BAZAGU-914046 format. One line per 2 residues: number of its first residue (from 1); their letters; for each residue x, y, z of C-alpha. Coordinates in nm, 3 decimals, always signed. Each point is the difference from the previous one (the first is absolute). Layout:
NUM	a	X/Y/Z; ...
# end
This chain:
1	mh	+9.175/+15.138/+11.619; +0.041/-0.376/+0.131
3	dv	+0.093/-0.309/-0.201; -0.310/-0.186/+0.081
5	vi	-0.317/+0.094/+0.200; -0.259/-0.273/+0.116
7	rg	-0.315/+0.161/+0.056; -0.321/-0.066/+0.175
9	gt	+0.081/-0.343/+0.164; -0.004/-0.143/+0.331
11	vv	+0.346/-0.017/+0.154; +0.073/-0.302/+0.205
13	dg	+0.337/+0.098/+0.110; +0.154/-0.324/+0.114
15	tg	+0.002/+0.080/+0.382; -0.335/-0.172/+0.078
17	rp	-0.176/+0.340/+0.075; -0.334/+0.059/-0.162
19	gf	-0.005/+0.078/-0.380; -0.068/+0.376/-0.089
21	aa	-0.095/+0.190/-0.298; +0.319/+0.166/-0.157
23	dv	+0.209/+0.074/-0.296; +0.356/-0.126/-0.019
25	al	+0.279/+0.203/-0.197; +0.322/-0.165/-0.096
27	ag	+0.307/+0.196/-0.100; +0.376/-0.103/-0.047
29	gr	-0.086/-0.352/+0.091; -0.175/+0.064/+0.321
31	va	-0.307/+0.082/+0.174; -0.022/+0.371/-0.029
33	av	-0.349/+0.051/+0.187; -0.296/-0.199/+0.121
35	gr	-0.308/+0.210/+0.037; -0.175/+0.268/-0.226
37	vs	+0.257/+0.070/-0.284; -0.093/+0.304/-0.195
39	gr	+0.304/-0.012/-0.229; -0.007/-0.204/-0.325
41	gr	+0.188/-0.301/-0.094; +0.161/-0.070/-0.331
43	ee	-0.195/-0.318/+0.054; -0.339/-0.035/+0.150
45	vd	-0.161/-0.309/+0.117; -0.377/-0.002/+0.085
47	ar	-0.046/-0.211/+0.311; -0.344/+0.066/+0.088
49	gq	-0.166/-0.285/+0.150; +0.328/-0.188/+0.051
51	iv	+0.254/-0.057/+0.264; +0.352/+0.166/-0.010
53	ap	+0.240/-0.201/+0.216; +0.391/-0.060/+0.031
55	gf	+0.132/-0.240/-0.264; -0.035/-0.361/+0.137
57	id	+0.347/-0.181/+0.125; +0.021/-0.348/-0.107
59	vh	+0.287/-0.140/+0.222; +0.006/-0.346/-0.141
61	th	+0.076/-0.030/-0.363; +0.238/-0.177/-0.206
63	yd	+0.055/+0.245/-0.296; +0.377/-0.051/+0.032
65	aq	+0.026/-0.138/-0.362; -0.329/+0.141/-0.138
67	yl	+0.088/+0.361/+0.048; +0.308/-0.053/-0.253
69	wd	-0.261/-0.042/-0.282; -0.316/+0.168/+0.157
71	py	+0.048/+0.312/+0.166; -0.351/+0.045/+0.060
73	at	-0.022/-0.300/+0.252; -0.331/-0.152/-0.143
75	ss	-0.219/-0.106/+0.148; +0.075/+0.230/+0.326
77	iw	-0.038/+0.330/-0.181; -0.363/-0.038/-0.120
79	hg	-0.099/-0.049/+0.382; +0.155/+0.323/+0.137
81	vt	+0.322/-0.131/+0.124; +0.274/+0.260/-0.014
83	tt	+0.282/-0.146/+0.193; +0.109/-0.366/-0.003
85	vi	+0.255/-0.193/+0.196; +0.197/-0.274/-0.169
87	gn	+0.243/-0.273/+0.108; -0.241/-0.162/+0.238
89	cg	+0.052/-0.352/+0.130; +0.372/+0.049/-0.066
91	fa	-0.038/-0.086/-0.369; +0.118/+0.269/-0.274
93	ia	+0.263/+0.015/-0.272; +0.272/+0.175/+0.188
95	pc	+0.275/-0.011/+0.099; +0.064/-0.252/-0.264
97	rp	+0.334/-0.103/-0.170; -0.031/-0.067/-0.362
99	ah	+0.087/-0.364/+0.049; -0.301/-0.021/+0.235
101	rd	-0.264/+0.159/-0.220; -0.162/-0.333/-0.133
103	ai	-0.022/-0.143/+0.352; -0.139/+0.320/+0.152
105	vr	-0.264/+0.031/-0.281; -0.084/-0.361/+0.025
107	tl	-0.056/+0.019/+0.361; -0.264/+0.284/-0.064
109	vn	-0.168/-0.231/-0.268; -0.066/-0.255/+0.278
111	ve	-0.057/+0.193/+0.302; -0.180/+0.306/-0.135
113	gm	-0.170/-0.132/-0.317; +0.175/+0.225/-0.228
115	sl	+0.056/-0.082/-0.367; +0.361/-0.131/-0.073
117	ka	-0.056/+0.110/-0.386; -0.134/+0.351/+0.119
119	mq	+0.285/+0.053/+0.212; +0.262/-0.120/-0.242
121	ag	-0.140/+0.246/-0.263; -0.098/+0.274/+0.234
123	ir	+0.305/+0.037/+0.263; +0.287/+0.234/-0.114
125	wg	+0.271/-0.082/+0.232; +0.143/+0.338/+0.030
127	fe	+0.115/-0.060/+0.376; +0.142/-0.258/+0.226
129	sf	+0.014/+0.155/+0.354; -0.314/+0.118/+0.200
131	pq	+0.111/+0.353/-0.031; +0.044/-0.023/-0.372
133	yl	-0.339/-0.155/-0.026; -0.158/+0.305/+0.179
135	df	+0.184/+0.220/-0.239; -0.125/-0.198/-0.295
137	ld	-0.348/+0.006/+0.115; +0.013/+0.370/+0.035
139	ec	+0.137/+0.019/-0.366; -0.316/-0.204/-0.099
141	rp	-0.209/+0.278/+0.139; -0.295/-0.195/+0.142
143	al	-0.350/+0.191/+0.006; -0.048/-0.106/+0.360
145	nv	+0.227/+0.068/+0.315; +0.197/-0.314/+0.090
147	ga	+0.176/-0.105/+0.318; +0.210/-0.319/-0.001
149	fv	+0.087/-0.264/+0.247; +0.363/-0.146/+0.016
151	ph	-0.101/-0.361/-0.057; +0.154/-0.293/+0.213
153	st	-0.007/-0.272/-0.276; +0.197/+0.210/-0.251
155	vr	+0.242/+0.140/+0.267; +0.082/-0.362/+0.095
157	yw	+0.036/-0.114/-0.368; +0.233/+0.273/-0.072
159	vm	+0.230/-0.090/+0.286; -0.043/-0.398/-0.011
161	gp	-0.088/-0.088/-0.346; -0.195/-0.342/-0.045
163	aa	+0.094/-0.091/+0.346; -0.258/+0.265/+0.118
165	qq	-0.277/-0.264/-0.077; +0.212/-0.280/+0.183
167	re	+0.128/+0.126/+0.349; +0.046/+0.233/+0.266
169	at	+0.254/+0.285/-0.051; +0.320/+0.016/+0.167
171	ea	+0.121/+0.281/+0.226; +0.188/+0.149/-0.310
173	el	-0.299/-0.013/-0.218; -0.209/+0.146/+0.269
175	vq	+0.230/+0.301/+0.041; -0.018/+0.046/-0.389
177	me	-0.373/+0.002/+0.012; -0.020/+0.252/+0.282
179	al	+0.221/+0.235/-0.211; -0.245/-0.031/-0.302
181	vr	-0.283/+0.072/+0.232; +0.173/+0.294/+0.128
183	ea	+0.084/+0.112/-0.350; -0.352/-0.019/-0.112
185	mq	-0.137/+0.197/+0.286; +0.258/+0.270/-0.074
187	ag	-0.136/+0.009/-0.350; -0.363/+0.045/+0.114
189	ai	-0.166/-0.338/+0.040; -0.315/+0.018/+0.191
191	gf	+0.093/-0.298/+0.221; +0.102/-0.370/-0.030
193	as	-0.231/-0.277/-0.099; +0.006/-0.375/+0.033
195	st	-0.199/-0.341/+0.017; -0.001/-0.327/+0.169
197	le	-0.326/-0.116/-0.153; +0.009/-0.380/-0.114
199	ah	-0.176/+0.056/-0.320; +0.262/+0.238/-0.112
201	ng	+0.213/-0.233/-0.211; +0.222/+0.091/-0.311
203	eg	+0.038/-0.190/-0.320; -0.020/-0.371/+0.062
205	gv	-0.170/+0.038/+0.337; +0.329/+0.105/+0.175
207	pv	-0.069/+0.240/+0.280; +0.066/+0.376/-0.063
209	ps	+0.332/+0.125/+0.151; -0.141/+0.174/+0.280
211	rl	-0.160/-0.321/+0.135; +0.336/-0.146/+0.066
213	gs	+0.103/+0.305/+0.236; +0.009/-0.056/+0.357
215	fd	-0.166/+0.207/+0.267; +0.333/+0.167/+0.094
217	el	+0.042/+0.100/-0.376; -0.349/+0.169/-0.010
219	lr	+0.101/+0.167/+0.353; +0.332/+0.140/-0.131
221	ln	-0.120/+0.115/-0.344; -0.283/+0.187/+0.194
223	ra	+0.244/+0.149/+0.218; +0.190/+0.100/-0.303
225	mg	-0.302/+0.182/-0.118; -0.072/+0.150/+0.320
227	qs	+0.347/+0.157/+0.019; -0.103/+0.256/-0.256
229	gk	-0.274/+0.125/+0.223; -0.278/-0.081/-0.229
231	gv	-0.160/-0.268/-0.168; -0.256/-0.282/+0.055
233	fe	-0.008/-0.359/-0.020; -0.245/-0.201/-0.198
235	it	-0.009/-0.369/-0.014; -0.234/-0.270/-0.137
237	vg	-0.014/-0.225/+0.321; +0.035/-0.375/-0.028
239	ak	-0.021/-0.254/+0.290; +0.344/+0.051/+0.120
241	ts	-0.045/+0.352/+0.049; -0.249/+0.101/+0.292
243	ld	-0.153/+0.339/+0.077; +0.206/+0.005/+0.327
245	dl	+0.320/-0.029/-0.240; -0.114/+0.313/-0.204
247	ar	-0.050/+0.191/+0.338; +0.357/-0.117/+0.108
249	ia	+0.145/+0.137/-0.340; -0.210/+0.325/+0.040
251	ra	+0.148/+0.053/+0.348; +0.363/-0.075/-0.125
253	sg	-0.027/+0.218/-0.298; -0.197/+0.271/+0.149
255	rp	-0.216/+0.001/-0.326; -0.367/-0.107/-0.074
257	ai	-0.058/-0.373/-0.096; -0.283/-0.076/-0.261
259	ga	-0.104/-0.369/-0.044; -0.176/-0.122/-0.303
261	af	-0.223/-0.181/-0.093; -0.265/-0.015/+0.277
263	vh	-0.322/-0.136/-0.174; -0.258/-0.176/+0.175
265	re	-0.032/-0.394/-0.031; -0.334/-0.166/+0.085
267	dm	+0.188/-0.321/+0.108; +0.227/+0.184/+0.235
269	ph	-0.224/+0.301/+0.132; +0.215/+0.023/+0.331
271	et	+0.312/+0.103/-0.188; -0.158/+0.320/-0.126
273	fa	-0.118/+0.137/+0.329; +0.324/-0.138/+0.193
275	al	+0.211/+0.209/-0.247; -0.215/+0.312/+0.092
277	kt	+0.048/-0.056/+0.350; +0.375/-0.009/-0.045
279	ae	-0.004/+0.323/-0.180; -0.212/+0.184/+0.253
281	ac	+0.243/-0.146/+0.281; +0.297/+0.152/-0.211
283	ar	-0.172/+0.323/-0.022; -0.045/+0.027/+0.384
285	lg	+0.379/-0.069/+0.031; +0.086/+0.270/-0.242
287	ve	+0.107/-0.248/-0.270; -0.129/+0.110/-0.344
289	lr	-0.126/-0.315/-0.174; -0.283/-0.010/-0.261
291	lq	-0.137/-0.258/-0.210; -0.060/+0.025/-0.364
293	is	-0.373/-0.124/-0.078; -0.202/-0.001/-0.315
295	cr	-0.358/+0.132/-0.020; -0.082/-0.263/-0.277
297	pv	-0.056/-0.367/-0.034; +0.319/-0.172/-0.081
299	tm	-0.090/-0.142/-0.345; +0.229/-0.162/-0.263
301	df	-0.038/-0.112/-0.357; +0.262/-0.267/-0.062
303	ni	+0.092/-0.278/-0.263; +0.035/-0.344/+0.142
305	gd	+0.330/-0.006/-0.193; +0.140/+0.289/+0.232
307	py	-0.207/-0.008/+0.310; +0.190/+0.255/+0.220
309	cf	-0.254/-0.041/+0.280; +0.110/-0.343/+0.066
311	gg	+0.353/+0.120/+0.030; +0.011/-0.051/+0.380
313	ld	-0.092/-0.369/+0.010; +0.296/-0.232/+0.006
315	vw	-0.100/-0.240/-0.287; -0.048/+0.287/-0.230
317	sa	+0.314/+0.164/+0.100; +0.185/-0.308/-0.120
319	lf	-0.192/-0.024/-0.298; +0.102/+0.370/-0.109
321	kr	+0.349/-0.119/-0.006; -0.069/-0.264/-0.262
323	pk	-0.029/+0.085/-0.391; -0.361/+0.098/-0.103
325	ge	+0.029/-0.307/-0.233; +0.004/-0.235/+0.316
327	wp	-0.321/+0.155/+0.132; -0.257/-0.223/-0.168
329	aa	+0.156/-0.308/+0.128; +0.019/+0.132/+0.371
331	fr	-0.366/+0.085/-0.045; -0.089/-0.342/-0.104
333	dp	+0.213/-0.146/+0.285; -0.241/-0.120/+0.307
335	af	+0.300/+0.085/+0.247; +0.001/+0.351/-0.136
337	rq	-0.385/+0.031/+0.058; +0.013/-0.141/+0.336
339	sf	+0.288/+0.230/+0.110; -0.205/+0.282/-0.125
341	rd	-0.310/-0.108/+0.214; +0.244/-0.054/+0.312
343	nl	+0.153/+0.342/-0.047; -0.350/+0.165/+0.003
345	kr	-0.081/-0.165/+0.321; +0.295/+0.098/+0.200
347	rh	+0.142/+0.302/-0.173; -0.145/+0.341/+0.071
349	la	+0.288/+0.212/-0.159; -0.130/+0.013/-0.372
351	pf	-0.232/+0.259/-0.136; -0.197/-0.283/-0.087
353	rg	-0.118/-0.236/+0.292; -0.252/-0.240/-0.128
355	rw	-0.298/+0.230/-0.057; -0.093/-0.144/-0.325
357	dl	-0.351/+0.135/+0.042; +0.167/+0.353/-0.056
359	lr	+0.148/-0.095/-0.351; -0.174/-0.048/-0.321
361	vr	+0.080/-0.089/-0.348; +0.047/+0.348/-0.176
363	kv	+0.122/-0.123/-0.348; +0.097/-0.331/-0.181
365	ar	+0.257/-0.026/-0.291; -0.178/-0.277/-0.185
367	ae	-0.353/+0.052/-0.151; -0.109/-0.342/+0.116
369	nr	+0.054/+0.104/+0.366; -0.233/+0.313/-0.015
371	vy	-0.285/-0.190/+0.173; +0.222/+0.048/+0.321
373	eg	+0.045/+0.376/-0.020; -0.164/+0.204/+0.274
375	lt	-0.030/-0.304/+0.237; +0.152/+0.013/+0.363
377	vp	+0.251/-0.268/+0.065; -0.264/-0.218/+0.214
379	el	-0.225/+0.027/-0.268; +0.253/-0.115/-0.255
381	ar	+0.087/-0.290/+0.242; -0.373/-0.106/+0.021
383	rm	-0.025/+0.020/-0.397; +0.307/-0.211/-0.030
385	gk	-0.090/-0.245/+0.268; +0.326/+0.044/+0.184
387	de	+0.166/+0.229/+0.284; +0.112/+0.340/-0.063
389	vd	+0.393/-0.069/-0.027; -0.077/-0.290/-0.249
391	av	-0.264/+0.231/-0.184; +0.248/+0.294/-0.036
393	ld	+0.290/-0.209/-0.100; -0.197/-0.212/-0.259
395	la	-0.172/+0.303/-0.147; +0.364/+0.158/-0.034
397	ll	+0.121/-0.294/-0.195; -0.315/-0.013/-0.220
399	dd	+0.062/+0.377/-0.066; +0.378/-0.020/-0.079
401	lg	+0.066/+0.173/+0.336; -0.171/+0.329/-0.141
403	te	-0.309/-0.016/+0.252; -0.030/+0.345/+0.172
405	la	-0.153/+0.010/+0.360; -0.093/+0.316/+0.189
407	gg	-0.152/+0.090/+0.339; +0.009/+0.171/+0.328
409	lm	+0.284/-0.163/+0.225; +0.016/+0.241/+0.307
411	nt	-0.196/+0.305/+0.140; -0.338/-0.116/-0.117
413	dd	-0.162/+0.068/+0.330; -0.116/+0.359/-0.029
415	ev	-0.085/+0.017/+0.384; +0.384/-0.074/+0.067
417	vg	+0.145/+0.203/-0.264; -0.228/+0.322/+0.107
419	ql	+0.175/-0.052/+0.357; +0.355/+0.001/-0.166
421	vt	-0.084/+0.291/-0.216; -0.099/+0.229/+0.292
423	hp	+0.265/-0.131/+0.245; +0.253/+0.273/+0.100
425	rt	+0.293/-0.252/-0.021; -0.059/-0.096/-0.352
427	lv	+0.108/+0.155/-0.302; -0.226/-0.019/-0.318
429	sl	+0.228/-0.098/-0.305; +0.096/-0.317/-0.165
431	sd	-0.094/+0.102/-0.348; +0.317/-0.219/-0.124
433	ag	-0.036/+0.230/-0.297; +0.251/-0.083/-0.293
435	ah	+0.021/-0.362/+0.118; -0.207/-0.334/-0.046
437	lh	-0.105/+0.139/-0.329; -0.177/-0.320/-0.117
439	lf	-0.153/-0.069/+0.333; -0.175/+0.308/+0.115
441	cd	+0.010/+0.386/+0.004; -0.059/+0.172/+0.337
443	ag	+0.129/+0.336/-0.115; -0.362/+0.128/+0.062
445	yt	-0.016/-0.063/+0.381; -0.054/+0.371/+0.067
447	gt	-0.325/-0.017/-0.211; -0.121/-0.302/+0.201
449	ll	+0.086/+0.166/+0.333; -0.211/+0.324/-0.112
451	gk	-0.266/-0.199/-0.192; -0.070/-0.284/+0.222
453	wv	+0.100/+0.073/+0.328; -0.098/+0.358/-0.001
455	re	-0.295/+0.028/-0.243; -0.147/-0.344/+0.023
457	kr	+0.078/-0.134/+0.353; +0.058/+0.337/+0.188
459	rl	+0.280/-0.170/+0.201; +0.215/+0.307/-0.030
461	sl	-0.069/+0.382/-0.060; +0.102/+0.156/-0.337
463	ee	+0.232/+0.209/+0.192; +0.158/-0.288/+0.192
465	av	+0.043/-0.212/-0.299; +0.198/+0.282/-0.180
467	rr	+0.208/+0.029/+0.318; +0.069/-0.381/-0.019
469	vt	+0.168/+0.043/-0.340; +0.152/+0.340/+0.013
471	sd	+0.125/+0.147/+0.317; +0.020/-0.344/+0.190
473	pa	+0.253/-0.149/-0.251; +0.198/+0.330/-0.040
475	dl	+0.038/+0.030/+0.371; +0.104/-0.374/+0.056
477	yr	+0.239/+0.011/-0.301; +0.132/+0.319/+0.107
479	ip	-0.079/+0.163/-0.330; +0.016/+0.397/+0.042
481	er	-0.250/+0.228/-0.117; -0.229/-0.233/-0.163
483	gr	-0.331/-0.178/+0.090; -0.169/+0.344/+0.108
485	lq	-0.172/+0.260/-0.200; +0.129/+0.307/+0.164
487	pg	+0.187/+0.315/-0.123; +0.390/-0.086/-0.033
489	aw	-0.059/-0.366/-0.058; +0.089/-0.164/-0.331
491	gd	-0.275/+0.023/-0.254; -0.113/-0.356/-0.008
493	vv	-0.379/+0.001/-0.045; -0.294/-0.226/-0.116
495	vf	-0.330/+0.103/-0.084; -0.267/-0.262/+0.017
497	da	-0.375/-0.058/+0.010; -0.096/-0.161/+0.341
499	er	-0.305/-0.140/-0.133; +0.155/-0.187/-0.286
501	vd	+0.367/-0.068/+0.077; +0.106/-0.372/-0.010
503	al	+0.237/-0.236/-0.169; -0.144/-0.137/-0.307
505	pi	+0.027/-0.384/-0.074; +0.342/-0.127/-0.130
507	ew	+0.065/-0.011/-0.372; +0.255/-0.212/-0.200
509	vq	+0.227/+0.205/-0.232; +0.320/-0.088/-0.185
511	dl	+0.194/+0.346/+0.031; +0.327/-0.120/+0.167
513	pg	+0.321/-0.004/-0.167; +0.003/-0.295/-0.238
515	ge	-0.367/+0.012/-0.048; -0.031/-0.180/+0.335
517	gr	-0.324/+0.007/+0.177; -0.135/+0.118/+0.350
519	fi	-0.313/+0.077/+0.206; -0.064/+0.367/+0.062
521	sr	-0.256/+0.195/+0.197; -0.145/+0.324/-0.103
523	aq	-0.206/+0.243/+0.221; -0.334/+0.147/+0.006
525	gv	-0.080/+0.321/+0.164; +0.345/+0.138/-0.019
527	sh	+0.027/+0.316/-0.214; +0.313/+0.186/+0.069
529	sl	+0.351/-0.065/+0.150; +0.293/+0.221/+0.034
531	vn	+0.360/-0.070/+0.104; +0.224/+0.287/+0.130
533	gv	-0.273/+0.236/-0.128; +0.005/-0.137/-0.360
535	pv	-0.308/-0.199/-0.143; +0.067/-0.357/-0.054
537	lr	-0.353/-0.107/-0.033; -0.288/+0.202/-0.178
539	ag	-0.357/-0.115/-0.023; +0.124/-0.354/+0.104
541	ei	+0.243/-0.016/-0.288; +0.404/+0.020/+0.034
543	ve	+0.162/+0.311/-0.113; +0.297/-0.122/-0.206
545	rp	+0.295/+0.241/+0.017; +0.371/-0.015/-0.145
547	aa	+0.254/-0.121/+0.271; +0.117/+0.334/+0.100
549	ar	-0.356/+0.111/+0.068; -0.107/-0.293/+0.230
551	pg	-0.047/+0.146/+0.353; +0.089/-0.317/+0.213
553	qm	+0.285/+0.040/+0.258; +0.234/-0.277/+0.129
555	lr	-0.046/+0.053/+0.375; +0.326/-0.013/+0.190
557	tf	-0.040/+0.208/+0.285; -0.196/-0.125/+0.311
559	ta	-0.061/+0.128/+0.331; +0.119/-0.176/+0.319
# end
């Protein structure tokens, strides 16, 4: 008698080899057999006409706070994700001293688009140090498996306090940070994460702590990680950090380096291919450097009163430091408007770089402005008889700063994205699940990979696409016994219909603590998902269980 037997499906085992007809038996949390299974299961799953694959591994999430109130990691669970990695970009909620909690949470509000009210209502602060946080998450018993980076920005704030966002560290402070990284690796961190991206600013437009760190600081903290004999380095790359820098860090630490976020920009197409060539050159030299890419267009829905995508522009960075009550006067100021135009001409670091044609008016706050809904910004400008900057700011003023804009900002060229998705030095990821909750929800990127890039565009075989989100991330992040459907491996399994699987359009719901809202993405074509041999999704619906019965594990043991 097995715990679960999944019968009659086509097994795509995560290795990339052709799929084959087989049953899959699970017992004691692991895969007991793959082939013809004669014994019965306490639970039987009919997988006829469907694909049976290893559970998907999402290595770029921000569920650090959400797991404390949502053990099911919605939206990821609906899409067959069975393992998540948190702490990306060097942002998290631990280590965190009690006196720093408000500052750390407010940083997440700005840089990761999380709700302050939801975090204040939902986070239970039963921890301070990073090891204590891992233990606390363990006690929360998530339904999915969780690996956690030790985050650069919170490590810096623990040691330096507010000075972490003002200056470089002293030698004594660096020594303390190195000790924290070593402690975290010993406790079970999956690696070390950071960011130097210019758009990553905390409350008031102040750079996040990691951006104040020197290259020497990055090098030393990665060496501290590498001293454990395990771990990977993940960084969201800004202008001051080159891929050559990442390669140098990887050589010094002896550990893989993973750069994010590499998305295609039509105004700078050469950068995409230059990055790929650098990663190829590193591979030839034996340096493990991979580039995190998205298989979807980078889209944003944002309110003009909270325009995250303008954050990398100097004029907006300065405005973010001013009280919101002063914004209308700034919007009316001809000098502000001209600075905005000038920034767009010479600045290439912001997610938005002047492609007004990619943005449209999604929603307005005042009824008299509804005539503008659905217009692209150039259409709005023509309707109002002015240029795009004036049109957007004038509509915002008429709309009490309630105007919502939406559109694709990057990764809009399918031909180039198809090359990224198939390149051997890229890593398909970048869901950002748990973050930017009022802008977008890319938790369903696996559905896009299997639906758009396999079924519709045929750029990947089904077997290769499954490998890209199972054994590939498992091997890169050194997650043992996951990512492959074979006897003895942990029983993380997803069952889906290859002819239907996809991400459904995002929905707005108000289910966060405090009644706060967010975008979610449900899946179609994903019928069952199991974590460590226990069903967490049946017929596409979450299997809710008491905490003690939820099957997720805190992943703390990684291979060299």
